[in-house]
Phi, psi and omega in degrees: 000138181286162185296319181297315179301321180293323179294312177296320180298318178296318182299311182278357184048043176272147180258119179250144175236140174263125181219117182058039175079002179241150176277135174231134183270130180263303179222133172200116189282154175295331181297318179293322179296314177299321183295319180293321180293318176299321177297316178298317179293323176298317177301313185295317180293319176300338179274343184299319180298333173297323177284320180295331182302326185262028178276165176250013183299332182283352183242146177274094185282359179268346178232122178262131177258146176223138183226154162264126192224162174243126180294135172249330177200147176230122179250110179269072186229163173278154357274346178222140178291145183238138178239121177256131186210155174252145170230167175260129175279184183299335179271003180084010181267147182284133173240138179268130179234163176228132179238151182244132175250191179277186181294151181298327179297324178288319176297322177296322177292342177268000178107000182282156171225178180289349181254014182289326175237135183230152179305137182096341176300138173263126179229165168245127187230144175216154180173192182261130178275164177290145181295333188279000180085003178288183185247031166273152183229133173269101188290125178247339177208141182221122174267117188288179179297339179273001178085002180257148177296143177260147175282129183259354173203169183302322187271353177302140171284169180296346180292345180082012179281000000 
């Protein structure tokens, strides 16, 4: 019996016998088999929230917003880097926004550090706003304080797309 079969047999507590060089299953209840299937389904269902996390349904991807902004805080943290910034609205009043980038390890491969953006830096930022009218932004393009487009992932060209 191969090692994998013996592991499965022990898990299901099935009794296998070797007879004339062939494996024969003697007893294995339906209940034990159903338990194994239920375990597989539970693991598969448990993985679904991980896939749902990376959806774009919370953002209005049909309308891109662009702002000239002043950085108030930059958090180079998992699971997604956060950029907090102030913009001036139509009335000239300051509005506080929050933008989300990708994971810090992806940004690091694109050349970012925790000091890439600092409070007071003037940037141009664009992305998709939340559908609910709140002020988070899914950042799709960022022009840095030096006036140059920044790479938002390892594969981005210097154009910042």
